[in-house]
C-alpha positions, 0 to 999 in steps of 0.5 A, spaced: 506 521 519 504 515 515 501 509 517 504 502 517 499 499 513 494 501 508 489 497 504 489 499 497 483 499 493 483 498 485 477 501 482 475 497 476 471 499 470 464 501 470 460 496 474 466 491 475 468 489 482 473 493 486 480 489 488 483 491 494 490 489 497 493 490 504 500 493 503 506 494 509 511 500 509 518 498 507 524 501 509 525 504 502 523 511 499 520 512 492 521 517 487 517 523 491 521 521 497 515 518 501 515 511 504 514 505 499 509 500 501 508 493 498 504 486 499 507 480 502 509 478 495 513 484 493 509 485 486 504 490 489 508 496 490 506 503 492 509 510 494 504 513 499 505 520 501 503 523 508 496 525 505 495 518 502 496 520 495 498 514 491 503 513 486 504 505 484 511 503 482 513 497 477 516 491 480 518 488 474 518 489 466 512 490 462 508 493 468 503 498 467 501 502 473 494 502 474 490 509 475 485 511 480 488 507 486 485 509 493 489 508 500 486 507 506 490 507 512 489 501 517 491 500 524 497 497 526 498 490 526 498 487 533 505 484 535 505 477 535 511 477 540 507 482 545 504 479 551 496 478 551 493 483 556 486 481 557 
């Protein structure tokens, strides 16, 4: 089963800093039939398989999907409506 949240890590050129963004599962499925994940803006969209394989999806025209993206599963975010059990 796929995680509800992932951190996508984008590798830069040699010596360049890496960028990371957190994405959450959406109700959509990608072209491979796996869940689609998106950042809060909806600009970063990726299909992530149950083996954490990433396929970046274009969210608008003239986008070139990056290569070398790694998906790291994150723990589920706590439900803000849930009572605090401490």
